[in-house]
N, C-alpha and C positions, 0 to 999 in steps of 0.2 A: 844204644840200640844201632849196630848196620845195618845196611841190606842186608836181608834176608829173604830166601827161598825157597824155607821152611818154615816160618812164622804163620801164626795166627793173628791176623790185625785183632789190635787192641778193641775197638768199641764195637766190629762185627761179631766179634768173639764172646763181651756178655750180652748182646741182642741174640744169638744163637741160641745161648745157655739159658735164658731167659723165656725162651719159645722153646726150648725145649722141658723147660720146668711147671711149663703149661701159664704162666708167668703175663706171656702177651699173647694174644690170639692171632694167627695169621692167613691171610686168604691165599688160595691156591698160586696165585701172581706172584707173592713176596716168598714163596712158599719154593718156586719155580728159581728163583734172582738167590735164593740162598746154597740150591742145589749150584747153582753158575761160580757162587764166590767160592765155595769150599772147592772147585776144579783149579782155579786157580791159585788156589791156596794150594794143589798137588803138582801144580806144574812148574820143573823144576826151573823156568826159562823167566818168571816175571815171581820178582823181586817185591818186599813189602819195606815201608820207610816208616817208621812210625815219627821219627823226628818230621819229617814234613806235613807231618798231620796236626803233632803240638803246636807246631810254629803256627799256622795258621789259627788254632786256638786260641793260645799266646796271645794273639796280634787282636784278633777281635774281642775279648773280653775285657784286653788292657786298655784297647785303645777308641772301641768302638758307645756307642750310646743309644739305649732306646728315645723312639722322639721326642718320648714325654720328659728326656733326661736323667732316667733311674740306668742303673749298673744293665748291661747285657751278658747275663749266662747262659750261654748256647745251652738247646735243649740236647738230647740223646740223640735223636732222629738224626738234627742239623752233625751229632759227629761220626752215626755212619753212614749217609750220605757222603760228607763232604772226604773221609776215610778212601773210598776208594775213586775220587779223584785226584787228590793229595797224597794217599800212600801205596798206590800200584805203581811198576815201572817195569822197562823191559829195555833192552840193549840191542841197537840197531847196527850193525856193519856200514862205516861210511866212507868213501871217499874223500879225505880232506887234502886242499892244498896247504904244505908249509912250506915257507922261506927258505933258504939256504942261511946259514948262520955268518955267512960275509954281505949278506943285504943282497949279492944278486943273484936272479933267478929264484927257483925254485923246484919243487915235484909235490905228487901227489902221494899220500901214503893211506891205509885203509885203519881204521879208527872204531871202533865200541864206541858208539854215541850215547847216552843214559836219555830216555823217553817216558816220557808221562804215558800210562796203557789205558785212560782215558780218556777220547776226544767227544764224547758225547754223554750226556745224561738225563735220560727224562722220569719225571717224578709226575706223580696223577694220583693226588691226594687230594683228600675231603675239604671243602671250605673251612677254616678258621685254623688252619695248621701251621699259622706264621710262614706260608711256605713265598711269599714277596718279603724277608725279613732275613730267609734263609739267599735269598740272591741279591737281598746288598750286600750281605756278609762275603760273598764271593768276589762281586763288583769292586767291593772297599780294598780288598787281597791285592788282587790283579794291580787297580788302581796305582796304591802304593807300597808294594813289597816288590811283583814280580818286575822288574827293571828291566824285561824284553820287550815289556807290553808299551805299546804304543800308541791302541785303539782299542777303543770295548763298546759296545753299544748291548742296550736294553729297549725290546719291543713289547709289547702287548695289542690286545683292538680297539682300544684308548689310553690316550694320550694322561688322561688321568689314570690309571694303569697303570702304566709305564712310570711316572712319577711316583709310586709307593715305593721302585726300588729305591729311585732316588733322596726319598726322603730322612731317612736314618742315619746316610751320608752328610747330606746335610747338615743337619742337626750334630754330626761328632765335629762337624768344620770351624761351627758356631760357637760348642762348646768345649772342643779342646782338651777335654779331661786328659789323654793317654801324651807322654814323653813323647813319640813320634808326631803325632798331632799338633800338639804346642811348637815344634819346630819349621811343622809342615805349614801352619799358618799364622805364625808369626809375620811382620812386617805388613804394609801395605799394598794392595792391587795397582793404586794409582801410580807408587812409586816404579818408575820404568827404565830413568836414568840414572841413581844412586848403585852404592853398592846392591851388589845381589843377594847379600847378608839381611839386608831391609825389605827386599823384596817377597810377598807371600809367595808361598812354593806350592801352596793349595788353593783353591780357589771354586766358588761356584759361580759360573760367567754364563753369558749368552748362550755357549755352542755348550756348556752340559757343566762337567764339573770337570777342573784340570790338574794337572798336578804337572808345576811349569818345572819341576826339578829333572822328571825322568820323558817330560816330553809325550807323557802319555794325555790321551782324552775319554773318558765317558759320555756318552750321549744317546738320547731317546733319537729314535726309530720307528716312526709308521707302520704300521702291521701291513703291508704290502709289495709283493713282490718286486715290481719298479722300484720302492726306496731303499731294498735291500741287497740287492745282486753290484756285484761289483767294488763290493766292501773288504773289508781285510782283518775284523775283529778277529782280537787273540781270545775274546773271551766275550760271547755274545748270548746274553737270560733271554729264554720267548714266555713270556707271562701270560696265562692262561690260553692257553693258543687250542683247545680243548672246549673252550666257553663262547667262543664271538663268530657268528657266521663266515667263521674262515676258510676258502674254497682253496688256495693256492698254498702250496706246500713252500711256508718261511723255510721250514728248518730246513730243506736242498738247496733253498735259496740262499740262506745265509752260509751253509757250509761252503759253495762252490767257491766263494772267496776267502773264506777261512782255513780253508785245507792248504790254500796255497802260502799258510802261517804256521809256524814249527809250534808244537803242541799248542795247536786253538784247542780252544774248549766251550760246545755248545751246550748250554742247561736250558731244557724246555719243560717247564713248571705251570701243572694249570688243576682243576679240579676238572671230574668230567664235566661231559656238555650234554647242549639237547639239540646238537647241528646235527644231522644224518649224511650222507653222502660227500661229505667235508676231505682236507687233508688229514686232519686228524681221525677220519675211522679209517683211510687208508693207514699210517702210521700205526696205529693200533695193531693192526694185522702183521703187520711187518714185527712189531716189535714181538708179540706170540709169539711167530712161529722161532723167533732168538730165544724166549725164554723157553720154549720145547726141545730146544737143539735140532731143529730141521735145518739151521745152518750157522752155525758158530760163529757170534763175532764179541772179540773178547771187547775190543776197545767201547762198546755202549753201555752205557749203566741203568739200570731199570728197575725202579721202584713204584711199584702199580698197586695203589693201597683201596680198596673195593670191600663191598659184601658180599659174596659167595653166591648169594638169595636172596630176590628180594621177603622171605619169611624168615631172614633174619633181622630186619629192620623192628621189631616186635619185640629182639632180644638183646638189650642194653649190653651184656657181656660180650656180645659181638662186634660191638661198633668200633671198634679200636683195629678193628681190621683196616676198616676205611680212614682213621684216622689218630694214627701212632702218636698225637699230642693233645688227641683228646683227655680232660681232665685236667691240663695246663693251661693250656690258649684258648681252651673253648671247654666251656662247660659241661656236664652231661646232661644239664639242666635244660640249656641252650637247646640240645639234640632233643631233646623228649618232649619242646614245645612244636620244635618242627613236627616230630612224629602226630601228636596231634593236629596240629596244624593240615599235615599232609591228608590225614582223615577227612580231615571237616571241610577242604577247603579245596576241591578237584585239580583247577586249575595253577594250584603250586605242587601240587603234587609230583609232577615229572619234574620239575625246576631241583626239587628238597631231591626226593632221590636220586638225582644224578649230584648233584655241590656238595649235600652230606655224605651221603653213604658210597658214592661212585658205582652207582649202575647205570649202563647205558640207554638211558634214557630219550624222549623226541618231546622237544617244545610244542609240536601240532601233536594231531590226532595222526601217527603214523600207524599205518596199517600193522605192518610187518615189524618185530620186532629187534633188535639188533645182532641178536643171537640169530634169528629166525635167516638172518641175508648173508650168513657165512658160506663161503661153497662148499661143497664136498668134493671130496679125493673125485680125480678124473675118469671117466667110463665111457663106454664104446656100445653104441646098440647097435652093431651090424647084424641087417635080416633081422632087425624084432618088428614088431607091426608097431603103429603108432598115429596118432592124430594130430595133425596138423590145423596148425591158429595162423590166423592173418591180419594184421593191422596196418592198413595200407597208406602211405602218404607220400607226396611226392617234395614237401617243401624240408623245411627246420628239422620235423618228429624224423626219429625212425620211420625208415618200411619193414617192419619188425616180421617173422616169422616164427613162431615156435610150437616144437615139438613134442611132445606129450608119447611119455612110452610107458603103459599099464605093467609092473612090475609084482612079482608076488609078497604076498600080503599088504594088500594096499596100497607099496608104495609109488610112484612114480618116477621113471626117469626124463629130464627136460635137456635138452639144447634150442639156443634158439643161432637164431641168422637174421640180420641187419641191416640195412643198405643205406646210406645216403650220398650224399652231392661232391664232388668238387667241391662248388661255392658255399657249400655247407662246411664244410670242415674249415677253410680258409676264411671264414668270420669268426669262426670262434672264438673266445677270450685264451693266452695264452695259458692259466689253470684247467679250463676244461679239454683244451686239445692234450694235453698232459693225459688226462684221461682218456679220452676217445683213440690214443695212439697205441694205449692197451691194449683197449679190444682188439684195433688193428692185427695187432702182432698176436692177438689170442685166437683168430681168425672170426669173432664172430661178429664183428662189424665188416661191412668192405663198402669201398668206395666208388664210386661210378662215376663214370668221367660226363661235364654237360654242369649245367647252372640248375637240371630240373632232373631226375629220376623218370626214364623210358622204363616203363612197365614191360613191356616185351622182355627189352634186354637183362631185366632183373628177373624175370622169369625162367630165362635160357639159363642164366648161371644157377638159380636156387633149383633148376631141373637134374644142371649137371652136379649140384651137389649133394641135392636126394640120391641120384645114380652111383656117385663115388661112394655114398656114408652109407648102401645098402637098405634105407629106410623103406620097408614097408606101411606108408601110406594109408590105412582103411578108411579114414574119414579126414574131411576139412572144414573147419569151423571160421565166420569170415567176418568184419563188420562193414556194413555194404559201403561207406562211406568209399571213394574212390578208387573202388573196387571192381567195375562191372567189366574193366576190359581184360584185366587179370584172371578172375573167375571165368568168364565166358572162353581165355583159352585154358583153360583146367579142364573144365567138362566138354571141351571137341577133344582133347586128349586124353580122358583119365574118365572120363563117363561121368553122368548127370549122380550117378547114386553115391551117399553120404555128405554133398553141398551141403551146406547148412548157414544160413543167412543168420547173424547173431542181432542184435536190432542192439544200442549200447542205451542203457540208463539203469535207475533204480532198481527197478520192477523186474530185469530181467536180471541183472548183474548179482544182487544181492543173496541170494540164492549158494548160485558156482562162488563166490567171492567169500563166504561162511567157509563152503568147505573146504577151500585153499585153503583159508586160516587155519585151519585146524589141518591138514596135513604137514603145514610150514610149522607150528608146534610141537608137532610130535617128530619132525624133521624126518618129514616121507615124501618131500618134495626136494629131488637126488640134483639137482643145478649143477655146474660144474665152473662155470665161464661168469669170471666179473661184470659182462655186460648185463647177467638176469642180476646178479647183484643190485650193479648200482639204481637199476629199474625198482625191482624191489624196495630198495634205500627210501627209494622216491615216495610210493605212492603212498597217498592221505584218501580217507574215504568222507563224503558227504551222507547225511542221513535225509531223506526226506519226512514228514509227519506223519508216515506211516513206521518208520522207521527203516526203512530200504535202505542200504546202502548202495555208494557208485562209487568207483574209480576216478581219483581226481589228484591235481602236480597241484603242488605252492608257486611251482615259477616254469614258464618258458623252458631252463636250463634244464631242469628235474625231467628227465623222460622216464614214462611207463610203459612205454610200446611193450618191450618184452612181456610185461602181464598181462598186458589186454592182450595179446594173441595166446598165451597160457592160458587167460580165460577163454576162450575161442573155443580152441581145443580141446579143452574140458567140456563145454558145455556139449560141441561135436562128438566127445565120445562117451559121452551119457545117453545123447539120442542115437549114440548106432554100436550101442555096448555089445550088440546079439555078435558085431561083424569082428569080436575079439576072439570070440567063445570056440 
């Protein structure tokens, strides 16, 4: 079949049919991706090429072997995923230089160039789905078939994980089962002066895996921005980008260089992680916007497998939502044993729910779940009564002020405004600076001149902001640490009424924290700023011997100040509820 702008992709068509017949259960995210694919099928400007897909399948099954030397038979899921990469194309008009027939000079002409549609593919799938093998198949194909490829890379949180991508390719080299591999591996690596026909064309070297015939190199790179920036891979695979404590946007770092290569491809594959507020959470929020159609990105493929609810963990019929290869690459018995372990070993529960079932969990006892930290739609609270909470700092922490607006139905609107010094901003590592720049852009973080914060200047800026926003502040709760200067001026200009000192500690924090938690579970804390999302996602709690909880953070860079200020505002509101009647 030639290129077609009307054909239904072969393997996706079979998958869709199985879903419609109820044979394959799917989660909401996969359903949304299917809707996106159906839109591509209906788009007259997008073409499908079945031969390109079949070529990849023939290469993999004819040339590659599993690490134990047995035949490789591609999984149905592999074919569906790869079909989006190899099967979809579009045409782009470009100005191309053409030399004149006589060899003297030339001219530019406009031509339509065939381009691969997908440049990025994200796979989030349960542990045991053989996702590393899928990456190996892609890397091997680009290394040996795509002659335009000169450089490829694979990266993972650990070198051992990245090496798993290389193993099937190295196995294929040593076993040389297919005709192409037999040709590429005949000869000697040590033969560098004799006939090229007697030299090895494909070999595993100290650099990585090299194809001397095409001049292509596949190497392992550490998962660190400074080791990935500046590289120009035709293909990059990123393994377990959600599972490690990866605070840097490695996908963005790779894409900066890869985007300079024609028809580049980045494949990011991972099981769900237990790390919060990393680049993974940010990327997942962007992917969800794409899936929902909040903005159109036809160049990104998203296969996000997970259970829709933790309630489905007890129903084996739903487990395939999280792992499409369940029953093939990993047994139901293995999943059942993990379910039983999660029930009886609390320490392992979060890891199992995340990595087996795709449920966003936390490796620590984080107070707010991932879903609770997702921001709400933008709201304004002009001339509405509110409670103000303050968590003040002159140093590296945020000097934060949170506004709590009582709404109908028991909900609360939330706004926050935080301050840091120029010196604090300059000292930030690159990855965290990107996050802070986002807060600055949305207006929730203000950078003040100097090395430490001047509380009087902070006061004046906040006062101006309150007037400009039209907030009607009825009470003020504050942590007394470093607050004397600010509170005295507040009392002198606004009167002493409704000012509440909030002593930090488990005894005073436990009850209001519990109530804020219930509000967040019901999605009744209506915040719309990424800074609050960031701080909520960093909150863990410590319990004393009486079961009382207090706010805590795991690391110094995981700020929780906006939540602490919100809690102060909430306590002040409860003590001055009559002021809101």
